[in-house]
C-alpha positions as MATLAB code, in Angstrom:
seq = 'MASFVAALLLSAAASLAPTFPQDAHLRHARASNAFGVALFKELCSKTTDRNVVFSPASVSIALGMLYAGASGKNLGELSTVLGLSDAGLVDRDAVLSAYKSLVETKSANATLDIANIVLIQKDFEVLEQYRKDVAKYFHAGALSVDFFRDAQRVAAEINDWVKKKTRGEIPKLLDVAPPMNTVAFLINAIYFKGMWETTFQDRDTKPLAFYNHGQDEVKVATMSVRRRFGYAVVEELEARALEVPYAGDRFSMVVMLPNSRTGLSTVETRLTTDLVEKIANRLTLRDVQLWLPKFKLQTEYDLVEPLRRLGLISAFGKGADFSGISARNDLQVSDVVHKAVVEVSEEGTVAAAVTAVRVSFKSGGFVRLPPPTPFRVEHPFAFYIWDKVDKRALFMGAIRSLQ';
ca = [
     146.651  113.059  109.017;
     143.267  112.285  110.496;
     142.150  110.217  113.451;
     138.685  109.527  114.732;
     137.221  107.541  117.586;
     133.589  106.603  117.962;
     132.295  104.918  121.092;
     128.868  103.689  122.108;
     128.037  102.781  125.660;
     125.196  100.407  126.516;
     123.557  100.293  129.891;
     120.819   98.134  131.389;
     117.528   99.814  132.378;
     107.941   91.589  105.856;
     109.739   89.618  103.143;
     113.048   91.182  102.084;
     114.463   91.334   98.577;
     118.044   90.071   98.258;
     120.769   92.612   97.489;
     123.866   91.613   95.546;
     127.132   92.223   97.470;
     128.627   94.800   95.078;
     125.320   96.614   94.775;
     124.979   96.602   98.559;
     128.490   98.031   98.928;
     127.696  100.979   96.626;
     124.330  101.539   98.271;
     125.998  101.475  101.665;
     128.502  104.153  100.582;
     125.600  106.358   99.507;
     123.834  105.679  102.805;
     127.000  106.629  104.682;
     127.222  109.881  102.706;
     123.584  110.688  103.463;
     124.161  110.068  107.165;
     127.374  112.107  107.042;
     125.725  115.102  105.383;
     122.800  114.996  107.829;
     125.137  114.851  110.834;
     127.384  117.542  109.286;
     124.428  119.909  108.972;
     123.253  119.079  112.492;
     126.672  119.707  114.062;
     127.204  122.897  112.048;
     123.823  124.313  113.030;
     124.487  123.784  116.741;
     128.143  124.907  116.845;
     128.176  128.069  114.734;
     131.124  129.550  116.630;
     133.439  126.514  116.459;
     135.144  124.356  113.862;
     133.449  121.092  112.959;
     135.469  117.962  112.188;
     134.199  114.399  112.369;
     134.225  111.048  110.590;
     130.835  109.868  109.321;
     132.456  106.513  108.564;
     133.587  106.082  112.168;
     130.221  106.984  113.679;
     128.416  104.792  111.149;
     130.595  101.777  111.955;
     130.067  102.185  115.705;
     126.315  102.430  115.168;
     126.601   99.514  112.751;
     127.793   97.316  115.612;
     124.678   98.446  117.470;
     122.545   97.697  114.375;
     123.880   94.129  114.458;
     122.117   93.588  117.787;
     119.047   95.792  117.381;
     115.469   94.643  116.917;
     112.024   96.140  116.492;
     111.669   99.919  116.524;
     115.366  100.340  117.318;
     116.325   98.534  114.130;
     113.948  100.667  112.081;
     115.266  103.930  113.516;
     118.893  102.900  112.998;
     118.103  101.916  109.402;
     116.549  105.324  108.785;
     119.174  107.454  110.544;
     122.084  105.577  108.947;
     120.541  106.154  105.507;
     120.067  102.440  104.905;
     116.312  102.587  104.285;
     116.529  105.370  101.679;
     119.385  103.510   99.966;
     117.171  100.432   99.652;
     119.270   98.363  102.041;
     116.699   96.266  103.862;
     118.502   92.934  104.072;
     120.425   92.610  107.340;
     123.113   90.307  105.962;
     123.711   92.653  103.009;
     124.104   95.605  105.382;
     126.542   93.765  107.625;
     128.503   92.492  104.606;
     128.799   96.085  103.376;
     130.170   97.119  106.771;
     132.665   94.257  106.532;
     133.845   95.571  103.154;
     134.270   99.064  104.624;
     136.206   97.793  107.636;
     138.541   95.875  105.305;
     139.296   98.892  103.054;
     143.005   99.144  102.242;
     145.176  101.231   99.914;
     148.731  100.603   98.742;
     149.649  104.304   98.740;
     147.889  105.611  101.844;
     147.364  104.323  105.345;
     143.762  103.636  106.305;
     143.340  101.576  109.455;
     139.892  100.787  110.839;
     139.651   98.947  114.150;
     136.759   97.895  116.372;
     136.414   96.381  119.812;
     133.502   95.383  122.025;
     134.004   95.328  125.793;
     131.389   93.429  127.788;
     130.777   93.320  131.524;
     132.099   90.107  133.046;
     129.334   87.542  133.604;
     126.865   89.565  131.504;
     125.025   87.183  129.188;
     125.664   88.145  125.549;
     124.187   86.051  122.754;
     126.787   83.900  121.031;
     125.406   84.953  117.624;
     126.145   88.605  118.420;
     129.721   87.740  119.363;
     130.073   85.892  116.053;
     128.546   88.750  114.039;
     130.770   91.515  115.431;
     133.799   89.281  114.904;
     132.810   88.317  111.344;
     131.566   91.647  110.024;
     133.484   94.193  112.114;
     136.628   92.220  113.033;
     135.808   93.149  116.617;
     136.808   90.951  119.484;
     134.265   90.777  122.303;
     136.303   90.974  125.496;
     135.102   90.451  129.065;
     135.965   93.220  131.531;
     134.743   94.291  134.949;
     133.226   97.780  134.753;
     131.709   97.337  138.214;
     134.750   96.390  140.293;
     137.702   97.521  138.152;
     136.444  100.572  136.237;
     139.676  102.587  136.521;
     141.776   99.819  134.989;
     139.208   99.254  132.227;
     139.245  102.986  131.414;
     143.054  102.906  131.217;
     142.914   99.904  128.872;
     140.345  101.646  126.657;
     142.544  104.739  126.458;
     145.618  102.625  125.651;
     143.713  100.860  122.859;
     142.517  104.171  121.391;
     146.003  105.693  121.563;
     147.518  102.669  119.827;
     144.905  102.445  117.072;
     145.097  106.190  116.284;
     148.908  106.122  116.518;
     148.933  108.634  119.328;
     146.759  111.214  117.556;
     143.989  110.668  120.109;
     145.779  109.866  123.387;
     142.635  108.954  125.295;
     138.901  108.549  124.951;
     137.804  108.621  128.583;
     138.607  111.239  131.206;
     136.767  109.328  133.922;
     135.923  105.679  134.485;
     132.679  104.341  132.962;
     129.671  104.281  135.336;
     129.091  101.069  137.272;
     125.881  100.293  135.339;
     127.866   99.919  132.101;
     127.429   96.518  130.492;
     129.111   97.099  127.115;
     131.366   99.516  125.223;
     131.381   99.415  121.407;
     134.377  101.341  120.053;
     135.508  102.187  116.524;
     138.782  103.908  115.630;
     139.844  105.180  112.186;
     143.338  106.373  111.305;
     144.161  107.907  107.908;
     147.498  109.157  106.634;
     147.847  110.340  103.053;
     150.770  112.058  101.349;
     149.876  114.628   98.694;
     150.359  113.502   95.106;
     152.272  116.773   94.667;
     153.795  117.887   97.956;
     153.961  121.510   98.984;
     157.474  122.908   99.404;
     158.340  124.221  102.869;
     160.035  127.279  101.351;
     156.731  128.329   99.778;
     154.837  128.334  103.085;
     154.335  131.893  104.328;
     152.183  133.692  106.906;
     149.177  135.020  105.009;
     145.826  136.464  105.972;
     142.921  134.254  106.993;
     139.617  135.851  107.956;
     138.212  134.060  110.989;
     134.430  133.853  110.781;
     134.805  135.845  107.555;
     135.728  139.014  109.455;
     138.702  138.969  111.816;
     142.061  138.921  110.008;
     144.801  136.697  111.436;
     148.085  135.514  109.944;
     148.382  131.745  109.478;
     151.038  129.545  107.865;
     149.764  129.073  104.323;
     151.120  126.572  101.812;
     151.151  127.258   98.079;
     151.637  125.252   94.905;
     150.803  125.538   91.214;
     149.624  122.464   89.339;
     146.617  120.989   87.576;
     143.814  120.246   90.011;
     140.265  119.036   89.627;
     138.187  122.233   89.790;
     134.474  122.972   89.703;
     132.085  125.856   90.153;
     129.240  124.785   92.446;
     126.508  127.321   91.850;
     124.098  125.550   94.200;
     126.448  126.293   97.108;
     127.639  129.690   95.844;
     131.109  128.187   96.067;
     133.980  126.616   94.154;
     135.416  123.165   94.754;
     138.992  121.959   94.402;
     140.221  118.382   94.670;
     143.693  117.925   96.161;
     144.686  114.281   95.507;
     146.738  112.039   97.726;
     149.400  109.716   96.314;
     147.863  106.659   94.710;
     144.829  108.633   93.515;
     142.301  106.692   95.589;
     141.792  109.351   98.241;
     141.561  113.119   97.936;
     140.640  116.187   99.944;
     137.841  118.208   98.378;
     137.802  121.839   99.527;
     134.538  123.770   99.164;
     135.388  127.481   99.232;
     132.452  129.921   99.428;
     132.480  132.812   96.960;
     132.153  135.287   99.820;
     134.051  135.481  103.089;
     130.856  134.965  105.059;
     129.342  132.320  102.796;
     130.158  129.166  104.757;
     126.679  129.015  106.274;
     125.242  128.787  102.744;
     127.441  125.765  102.022;
     126.446  124.162  105.312;
     122.704  124.582  104.834;
     122.531  123.768  101.104;
     124.895  120.791  101.001;
     123.172  117.538  100.013;
     124.226  113.963   99.414;
     123.618  114.445   95.684;
     125.916  117.480   95.621;
     128.708  115.651   97.437;
     128.588  112.998   94.732;
     127.983  115.416   91.826;
     130.997  117.549   92.723;
     133.241  114.563   91.996;
     131.673  114.231   88.533;
     131.901  117.965   87.769;
     135.612  118.322   88.516;
     137.720  119.154   85.459;
     141.490  119.547   85.384;
     142.615  123.157   85.390;
     145.889  124.985   85.960;
     145.458  126.345   89.496;
     147.541  128.392   91.889;
     146.492  127.087   95.296;
     147.003  128.713   98.686;
     145.944  126.376  101.503;
     146.418  127.005  105.245;
     148.170  124.463  107.413;
     146.011  123.391  110.320;
     145.518  120.851  113.065;
     142.076  120.591  114.584;
     140.764  118.522  117.468;
     137.098  118.062  118.282;
     134.976  116.077  120.711;
     131.231  115.491  120.569;
     128.527  113.929  122.676;
     126.315  112.681  119.845;
     123.268  111.597  121.837;
     121.240  114.771  121.222;
     122.314  115.202  117.550;
     121.316  111.581  116.904;
     118.006  112.115  118.699;
     117.282  115.087  116.438;
     118.070  112.925  113.407;
     115.506  110.372  114.579;
     117.363  107.841  116.728;
     115.148  108.015  119.799;
     114.080  104.654  121.189;
     117.675  103.389  121.618;
     118.212  105.914  124.418;
     115.128  105.129  126.489;
     112.822  102.514  127.913;
     111.694  101.480  124.438;
     115.169  100.231  123.533;
     115.240   96.736  122.042;
     118.648   95.103  121.834;
     117.398   91.544  122.014;
     119.988   90.660  119.360;
     122.713   91.402  121.920;
     121.226   89.817  125.026;
     118.091   88.007  126.096;
     117.661   90.688  128.761;
     115.169   93.439  127.975;
     116.717   96.183  130.092;
     119.477   97.562  127.818;
     119.704  101.071  126.396;
     122.349  103.329  124.848;
     123.484  105.913  127.374;
     126.427  107.618  125.598;
     127.761  108.135  122.075;
     131.146  109.863  122.197;
     133.133  110.963  119.140;
     136.643  112.421  119.070;
     138.452  113.612  115.950;
     141.818  115.029  114.889;
     142.750  116.309  111.416;
     146.159  117.748  110.535;
     147.023  119.220  107.118;
     150.662  120.042  106.315;
     153.098  120.282  103.371;
     153.499  116.496  103.265;
     149.858  115.513  103.440;
     147.038  114.797  105.854;
     146.835  112.768  109.033;
     143.373  112.160  110.436;
     142.019  110.027  113.235;
     138.664  109.480  114.881;
     137.118  107.426  117.623;
     133.449  106.755  118.314;
     132.290  104.965  121.448;
     128.820  103.751  122.307;
     128.096  102.852  125.930;
     125.289  100.458  126.699;
     123.946  100.444  130.244;
     121.002   99.330  132.256;
     117.866  101.397  131.796;
     117.221  103.920  134.414;
     137.338  113.157  110.551;
     160.855  125.257   73.882;
     159.259  128.142   76.180;
     155.595  128.804   75.650;
     153.809  131.615   77.458;
     151.010  129.983   79.427;
     147.792  131.694   80.452;
     147.721  132.706   84.127;
     146.506  129.984   86.498;
     143.137  130.088   88.190;
     143.707  131.419   91.730;
     142.225  129.390   94.579;
     143.067  131.239   97.759;
     141.671  129.606  100.890;
     141.659  132.740  103.052;
     138.258  132.529  104.709;
     135.983  129.877  106.275;
     135.542  126.749  104.145;
     134.284  123.188  104.250;
     136.055  120.000  103.217;
     135.736  116.256  103.033;
     138.231  113.443  102.517;
     136.878  111.353   99.664;
     137.362  107.702   98.731;
     137.123  107.848   94.926;
     136.785  104.082   94.562;
     133.913  103.606   97.008;
     132.558  107.148   96.465;
     132.417  107.635  100.214;
     133.223  110.612  102.469;
     135.501  109.327  105.236;
     135.899  112.650  107.059;
     134.056  115.976  106.896;
     134.668  119.402  108.340;
     133.785  123.084  108.406;
     136.617  125.465  109.296;
     135.391  128.752  110.798;
     138.616  129.987  112.393;
     142.353  129.233  112.535;
     145.143  130.334  114.848;
];
């Protein structure tokens, strides 16, 4: 099970070649993967002592709602950071249509719910076209609230919305009320629940060794099962990869297990968008005995500085241009908050995430068979939850320690 929340907070202070819808959708998935890998590497490099779990899809969607109202240098930086420019996505309508397709993703055998909402300060003048765009492409209602006079109630309503959309996995987004100079909150929530194609049996779960940070041995509840899994040797990462499918075969968890106990940093630094996509093509079915720890992880990030380091700069300062949101020229992004929860158990995975962006005024017969290939996840590893249809990483993580 996985849940993610992304929130952005706003405060006040050439000819384009057409892109066909299906082509744009595939290009957008690749752009999302590029953004996800870049943010994964950034978060891993700055939090070497903690687990990393986030949803690139959630953060991308929240920033996508910002993209819908950005102009000038802001638009260019968002296009670059979100991977859109490198993917050849230069047409605004094609980009927004690709986001619409992502938001509408459904699966008959797994639960994937993506929800968005835009909260706008009462009496703040928002362009009607922006309201129409976030409704059309992101299914986001633009609701009027009073951050200035009723901030506590607005915060409670935001937390209730997040709790509902992540089915209680993320009980709240805000610990304190938004500042009085808040003029808009752009929030995305993703909830994923997938049952394993082959469930692990409770009786086979036993306390086994896991080496935190590759060194300190602890006992953790570890599931085990023998079956045919997609398996690959990834020499570029000095690791092996295993695909654990969810029922319905659209989604899967890909585990990247370093060859050495202390090899996670190699995976983190060498991982590329191409490798994420190539691993899926290299997987071949093999008889595998898998040992996989149960875990539930919760993370929270302030993404302003990581996004700055990736190149999103002008949105956070006096050079911000959100003239596609309002005719006013004094808006800037003041906060980008991301919360994530991922739980892996015998039945499957539940994941949720929320990203919020705050805009304010400037100032995730018996025949003897050969022995199976052992795949024992007993030391730090990385993973991503993969949409095999769209070829998109919905959630990514690096597990350094378990309890």
